[in-house]
Structure formats: structure tokens, C-alpha cells
N, C-alpha and C positions, 0 to 999 in steps of 0.2 A: 404844499400840504394836501395830502390825498382827500381830506374831507371838505376841501373847498368847494363851494356850490358849482363853479365852472370846471371842476377837475375832470369831469367825465366828457368834456368836449375838447379833444386834442387840438393844438394849434400848429399844423405843419409849418416848417420854416418857409416854404414857398408861399404861405398866406399871410405869414406874420408881416413881412415887409410892406406889401401893398396896403394892409390895414393901417399900419403906422403912417404911411404916406397920406392916406385918406384923412386920418384924424388930424395930422399936422397941417394939411392944407386947409381943412375946415377951420381949425383954430387960427390960422393966419388970414382967413378971409379970401383965400385964393380960389380960382375956379378949378374944379376937378377935371374940367374939360381940357384945360392946358396941360395937366399932367398926363391925361390919356392920350392926347393927340397934339403935341406941340410942334414947334417948327421942325424939330429934328424928324418928324414923322414917326414917333414911337407908337407902336400898336396899342389899342385900347387895353386897360387893365380890367380883366374881368373879375371885379371885386364881389366876393360872396354877399349875399343879402344881409346875412347877420352882422356884416361890419358896419352897418348903418348905425349911428348913435341912437336914432329913434327906435330902431328895431331892437337894439341891445337893451334900451330902457324898458321897451315893452315886454321883453321875454325874461329879464333877470329875475323878477319875483317868482317865476315858474321853473327856475333852474332845478335840476335834480339835486336831492340831498339825502340824508339818512334819518331825517326827523320822524317820518311815519314808521319806519322799521324800529327805531329805538323806542318810540312811545309804546309799541306793541310788545317788545320783549323785555324792557327794563324792569318791569315789576316782578319778573321771574327771577332776577338775579339778587343774591343775598350776601350780607356780610357774615363770616363765620369767626367766632371768637372762641378761643379755647383757654382752659386753665390747666397747668400741670404742677402737681406737687413735687417739690425738689427731692422728696423721698422716693417718688414712683420710679420704677424700673432701674434700681440701683443708682439713684441720683438723677432721675428725670431724664431729659434729653441729654444723652451722653455726649461728650466733647467731640467724638469721632462721627457724630450724626448731625453736627451743626452744618446746615446748607448755606448759611450766609456768612461763613467765616471769612476773615480777610487775610488768611495765611498767604504770604507771598510765594511766587514761584511755581505753584501748581498749574499744570496746563488746563485744569478745570476751574482755576480760581475765577475766571471770567464768566463762567456759567452759573447763574444764580437762581435759586429757588427761594422766593421770598414767603415769608409767613410768620417768622418768629422774632421777637425782641428778646434776645438772650444776653444775660450779664456776662462780663468777661470771666473767664475761668470756669471751673466747674460749679454747678448750682450747690448751695449750701443746704444743710438739713432745714426742712420746712420752708425753703425758699419757694415762692409761687412764681411760675413763669407764665406769661400770658403771650398768646399768638393770635395773629390776625390773618385772615385769608378771605376769599370769595368763594362763591358756589352758585348753584342754580337748580331750581325745582324742575323735575322731569315728570311729575304727575300731580294732579290736583289734591291728592291726600297727603302731600308733604315729604315725599321722597326727593332728595337733593343729592347732586354730585359735587364733590370738591377734591382737592388733592390729598393723598395719603399724608404727605409731609406736613399738612396743615393740622390734621387731627391726630397724627401718630402720638401715642402716649397720653392723650387727653384724659383728664379726670372729669371735666365738664365741657359741654359745647353749647353755646348760645348762638342763635342766628337772628340777624336784623333784617327785615324786609325793606323794600324801597320806601314804604310809608312810614318807617321808623319803629314799627312794632317789633318787640323782642320776644323770641320764643326759645324754649329749651329743646335741644335736639339730642338724639342718641345715635352713636355710631353702629350701623348695621354691619358693616364689613369693610375691609381694607385690602388693598393689593399693592405691596411694595414694588413689585417688578414693573408695573405700569404707572405707579404713583397716583392711583385712583382710589377714592373712598366714596362709600354711600352712607348718607345720614338721613334720619327720618324725624320730622316734626309732627307730633300728634295733636289731635283736637280740633282740626280743621279739615274740610274736604273741598275747598274751593280756592286753593292757591293758584295764581297764575303760573303756567309752566310752559316749557318749550320742548321741542323734539329734536332728536339727532337727525342730521342729514343722511340720506340713503346713498349718496355718491360722494366720492372724493372731489374736492375742488380742483380746478385747474390752476396752474401757475399763471399768475396775472389776474385771477378773479378778485373782486372786492371782498374785503372781510372787515367786520366791525367787532372790536373786542370790548366787552362790557364787564366791569367789575363793581364791587361795592366795598372798597377798602376802608377799614377802620370805622365802619358804621356811619361815614359822613354822607352817604347817599351815592347813587350810581355814578360812575364815570365812564365815559365813552371815548374810544379812539377808533380811528379807521386806517386802512391801508389795504395792501393787496397780499395775496399768497406768493411768497418769494420762491419756495422750493418744497419739495415733498421728499419723504424717505430719508430725513436727515438722522445721522448717528452722532450723538454728542458724548457717547461714553458713559451715559448715566445709568444704563441697565442693559440686560441681555436682549431686550425686545425693542430697542429704540427704533422708532419709525415716525419721527416727528414731522408735523407740517410747520414749515417756517413761514412767519408772517412779519411784516414790517410795521403793523399797528402797534404803537408803544404799549408795553405791559409794565406797569410800575409796582412798587412795593404794596402788598395788600391785595393784588389782583390775581395771585395764585388760586387756581381752582375755579376761576371765572370762565365763561363761555366765550367763543368766537363764532360769529354768525355769518352765514351767507346772506345774499340779498333777499332770499325768501323767508329769513327769520329762522332758519334751521341751524343747529349747532354743528359746525364743521370740526371743532376741536376744543379741548380744554386746555386753558393757559397753564403752563407748568414751569417754564424756565425762560431766562433771557440770556443773551450774550452781553456782558457789561463789564468793560474794563474799568469804569468808574463807579459802578454800583447803582446807576440809574440806567433808564432805557436809552439805547442808541438805535433802536428800530430793528433789532433782530430778536424775535421772540420765537418760542417753540410750543407747539400744541400737540397734545395727544390726539391722534385723529379719531373722528366719530365712530368709525368701524370698530376700532379697538375698545373704545369707551362702551359702545353698546353691549358688546359681548361680555366685558368685564362686570359692568353694572348689573347685567341680567343674572349673572351667577352670584354676585354679592346679595341681590335682592332674594334670590332663591334659597341660598344656603349659608350666606355670610362669609364665604371664601371662595377662591378660585381654583378650579382644577384645569390642568392643561394636558394636551396629548403628548405622549412620549414614544420616541422611536428607538432610543437606546443605541445611539451611535456617537463616537467622537469623530468630529469632521474638522476640515480646515479648507481654506478658499483654494480655488484652482488658480494657480499663476499661469503666466504665458508658457513657461517651460514645461509645467505639468500638462497643460492642454496639448502642447506639441507632443509629448511623449505618449499620451493616451489616444491620440487621434482626434481631438476636439478642434474645431475650426476657430472657436473663440474661448477665452479664458473666462468661463462661467460654471456655476454649479458648485457643488461641495463634494470634496473627495473624502472617503471614509478612511480614517485611521484604524478604527477598531470598533466592530460591532460588539456590544456587550453580551456576554453569554446569557442565553435565555431571554434576550430582549426581543420585542417585536421585529426589529430589523433582522436579527439572526435567524429568527424562525421563518422569516420570508426569504432567506437566502441571500441577503446582502453580505458581501465580503469586503475585507480590506483591500483598498485600491479601487472599489467601485465609485463611480461619479454620479451623484443624484442631480439630475438636470431640471426636473419638474415635479410638482405635487398637484395631483388632479388637473393636469393640463397647464398649470400656471408655472412660468419659468422660475427657476431658482438661480438668483444672481450669484450668491455666495454662501458662505457657511452661516453667517447671521441671518440671511434671508430665509434659509431653510428652517432655522430655529423659530423665526416668526411665524412661518407658514404652519409648522407643526403645532405651535403653541396655541393657535387660533382655532384648532380643531378639537372637539370634545373627545375625551377618552372613550375607547370602545369603537370609534368610528373607523370604517375601512377606507383607506385612501389608495390611490393609484400613484405609484412612483415610477418615473421614467429614469432608467438607470443605465449607464454606460458600463458594460461588464465585459472585460477582456476584448474591448474594441467593438462589441455588438451592443446595440441599443435594445433594451427590453423593458416591458412594463410589469412591475410586480404589485400585487395587492398586498397591503399590510394593515392588519388591525391594530390601531395605536393603543398602547397601554396608558396608565395614568402616571404622570410625572411624579416620581417619589417625593414625598415631603422631607425637606432637610432639616426639619425641626429647629428653624432658625430662632424662634422666639426663646425657647428653653436653652438652646445652645448658646444664643447670644448673652443670656444671663449668666450662665456658667463661665463662658469665656471672659466676661467682665471681671469675674472674681479671679480667673487663672492668670490673666494678664496684668492685674493690679501691680503697679509699681515698676513694670517694665517699660522700656522706650516705646513710645506710641507710633504705630505704623499707619493707622487709618484704615485698617483691614478688618473684615470679619472673616474667620477661617473655619474650616470643618475638615476632619480627617477625609482623605480621598476615598477611603473604604466606605464612608458613609454617605457619599454623594454618587449617585447612580451614574455610570458612564464615565467616571474619572479614575478608574483603575484602583490599585491597592497601594500606591507609593505616594508619599508626600502628603501635603494638606492643601486643600483647595480654597481659593479666594471666592467666597460666596457673596460679599458686598464690599463696596469700596466708598470711603469718604472722599468726595470729589475735590475737597480742599486739603487733603492729608498728604503726608510724605509719599505714601505708596503711589498715589495717583501722579504726583509729580515725577516719579521715576517709571511711569509707564505701565503700571500694574492695571490689568483688566479682569473683570469678573470671569471666573472660569479658569484663570491661571493656576498652575499647580507649583507650589514651592517644595522642591525636593531636598535642599540642602541649605542649612544656615550655619555660617561660621565653620565650614568644613565637616559638619555632622549631618547625617541624614535625619529628617523629621518625618514623623507619621501621626503627630497629635499637636494640639494647641500647647500642651504642656512642653513637648520637645522644643517648640519655637521660643517659649518664654524662657527655658533653661539656656538655650544657645544665646539668646539676646542678653540675658543677664550675665552670662559668662564673658561675652564680648565687652560689655559695659564695665564689668569688674576689672577686667585686664587693662582698662584705660583706653580702649579703642574708640574712635569717634565714628566708625561705620562698621557695618558687618557685610560680608559677601554672601549673596544668596543665589543658588542655582534655581532658576525658574523655567518650567515648561510652559509654552504659550501654544496657541493654535498654529503658529508658523514654525517655531524652532524652540530649542532650548538655549537659554542665555544666562549670563551672570549679571547680577545687579548689586551694586554697592549701596546699601541703604544707611542713612545717617541714624545715629543713635540719639535722637533728641529725646529728652525726658518726657514720659507720658503723663 
């Protein structure tokens, strides 16, 4: 176990055997001198001083641990409890937004975001849903961070501090794309708080995860950073820090600390075949959290830089054809007319390899780079253009709002009674950079049928059941027509970042 007091003192295999010999010899009353230089003339065993039982007994009480760190940061961690009226948002938390569903077969079924106790089926009228999560104060005057999926649609929010005191909180702002939310507790100016780390942790660094699930008091687990830059298909800007410190139900929104007591990430999801922790957790990195939280505090919502290009990853074949030594960067399919990219002279077939000197690994990496830069900022792009490398200066625009809140409400009404896909859709013409044909996947239920069949955010559905679609209504009509004709599945033609493919979607009742 990583949190064991002696865990920080590695025991190499070439040391373990002599130590065991020494202890066994001592227990049997034998002379170590015989073991060290017996009749066979064996060379002396250079036993480390710390193998001495007396020395071990002397140093054990001083072995390193996490107690000092935990006592410092634990008071800043809170329990977050929300109430949702079943009438809210067309029935409260809609079925396709359930993050802890047990629907089998989905490739995302084993990625869990904990926070809600939701009854089976759709919430009934006036049914009250309660949710639990964690969070942490980032200022002495009561600003606190948690997950968006913990407070989304909340009618009221209560927080419980480590000493058991309950406060009313208000939601300042949320960001679904990164699953972050900022809440505020008023009436006190001296809350214990913590700060975000300035640097990314290294793989192998110690990490301590702290939560306050269900108001029972803080819980602490320890482990190491297992990986960085993880993409689990939860959103367009996935860049998770993977840790092996157990994250359990109710710990969503809680912090993960480095050994200096700084927050390296916000606990948001786990990989879980069983529903419990198996030691694979995912944290929103501190660099992302700092930028998002700052905007939520300033204006209650997040704006992101916008380049205005459709891009796809550079494969080995593409790299060879354009003269790149490695398959890296993002190749431009189409710069949108009037976009910042088009104005800067970027053309279809150009490969963007760096943003402000930082290497672009692939298309998703480019999206993350640009999204982290404020609109109106001028950036330098390294571009491979017709075999020549050049640097372009581009003034980023503001990512257009896709009006998901109002569109989501309208879509719920439009899709009522149709087979459930687990998708949120918008006409391609309404989503900048998506062209004017088809409907764009703007959000995905990771436990839904679409996720099971490989749909990703940004995919464009061009055709359903042999008919071209350009609106949510078109999709609804095509699904209902297939269902009425007795079909158990419907064929969809889908354009992805890599290719255009056909997907047979089951017509399960919505």
C-alpha cells in the first residue's frame, strides 16, 4: 500500500535476502560471524546499518508519512450536497445525462463519475433527487471548486466542512467541457483554503487524494501519478492526470495534493469494472482548473480561443506524403470562411505542428492548446505549407456559443418518444467549423447506445435510414420511420475526424 510508513524506503532485491538471513540467524541464536565467514570462505555480507533490529526499532516512529500534510489541507475539503426538483430542466437530470448508469456494453461503461443517487427510470413529477460530492475552498472568503456533474441542475447546494458545520452555497458558474464548477459560501472570511500547483506533477510523484463524501468527514487515500495527458472520451479537451490513489463514491470534485500541499488535480472520474475503485482515477489538471475557475469567478462562464479549422490527426502515410519525418501535428481539412485561420492564410492540406513553440501532437492536442488561450490573443503557429515550414501569426476569435442549454431543452421536446441514442445534437450549420451538411454530435452520454457504437463529440451524422438529415427534427423523423416499419436498427452515415463510415444503431425505446 502506498501510504505505508515504510513505503518511501525501497527494498532492492539484493538487500532483501541478506536482511532476511540476518533476522533468521538472530532468531535462531546463531552467530552472524558464521554466516559472514564460514568454513566455505564466503565473503562478508555488507549488511546495511538499517537492517539492525535495534536500529529499525529506533527509527520506526520517525518514518515518513502523510499526517502533517493531511492535517494542513483536510480542513479545506468540503462535502457538497445538492437537491434537484424532478420538474427541473424537463424532468431534472435527464436519463441521457446519468453518469453512473449501469447500462451494459458501452465502452465508457467502466468510466464512472460519482455524485448522484438517482432512482431507476425517469424522475417523476415533484420527485426530489439528492446528490453528493466533494469540493475544496480556494480562497478564505468561501469560493470553492467542485465538479460540474455534482452541481449541474441543482436547485439548492449545501456544503459541510470538516468540523461538521453546514453552509448554504450558490453556484457561480459551471463549465461542462472540463466538468468544473465554482461555488460560493457567504458570511465568513476565514475559511481554510488551498492553492493550485504551478507545475505538472511527474509520473511517479506521490499524490494524496482527499474527499468529504456524504458529510461523514474527510477521507484520505495515497498513491502515485500513473500517467499524464489521458483521453477517456469524456469531452473535447480531455487531458487527465491518472492517479492510483483510490477515489470512491462521493469523492468527485475533491482535490489531489502533491507533497507540498498544492492541488495538482480535481478528482472527476475512475475506471471501474465493478463500480468501486480499482486504483485508476482521473484528475482535471491544475493548469486547466486555474484558467477555468478564474473565468468562472470573473464572469460566470468560460470563453475559449477559436481558430476556425476542421482538422484531423496526421497518420504515418500522411506524414510521408507531406514530407514530415514523424506522424505529428494536425492536418487542416477545411478552414472556415472568414475564420481567424482563413484570414491568416491557412489552407486545406496545411499541417499545424506547433502553437507558440509548443509541439502539437495531434488534432485533439491542437484543440486543447487553442482552447486554453483567451480570445483576441495573437498566437504564432508553425505550419507546414506545400513542403515549406513557415510561422504565421493568428489573432484568435472567440469560440461561438452553441446555445446548448436552450437547444438541449428544445431537443428534449423534439426527441420525446423516439428511440434513445444518448446524444445531444445540433445542426451543422449552427456549429462553427462543421460545414452546412448534417447534424453535429455536441455531447455524448458515456453510458448510452451511441457511445457503445463509437460516436465521439464532433462527429457529424449525414444520413439516417437512407435519408439526409440537417436538423434534430430530421433525425427524429428518420428514427420513428424506422421504428414504425418494424426495424430493430437503423443505418447511419457518420463523418468523423478520420473518415466517413456507416453505423447500425439499435432502436431501443427512449
